[in-house]
C-alpha positions, 0 to 999 in steps of 0.5 A: 500500500502507498503512502501519501502525505499531504503538507501544509496549513490545510490551506485551498491549494493543499485541498486540492492537492490531495483533490488530485492524489485521491483522483489519480489514485482512484483512476489506477485501482491503487491502494493508498494511505493519506496523512493531513501532515499540518503540524508545522513543526513537522512538515519542516521533516521535510526540506521542503521551501514552500507549501503546499508538498506532497510525499510519495512512499516518503518522497517528496514528487511535489512543493508549493505547488498544484500538481496536475494529473498526469505529474501524478499519475506517473509519480503512483506509477513510479512508486509503484514500481519501485515497490 
């Protein structure tokens, strides 16, 4: 099962990143555990300069913007193939 974390305070952009990621998981027929990381101290454990951040299996794949559906799908497929 994939681990997906959304890093950010819970703003509109954070919610949009989560929505894009959830749609990609469903479209690809994958199983994933989603976690919202809103605590500033916890977010700072990841080397990002801006939120929202998207972390798949503890790899930062995007930060500071809303990724496209195609980008998220590619990152998910890569994570699945990496095992």
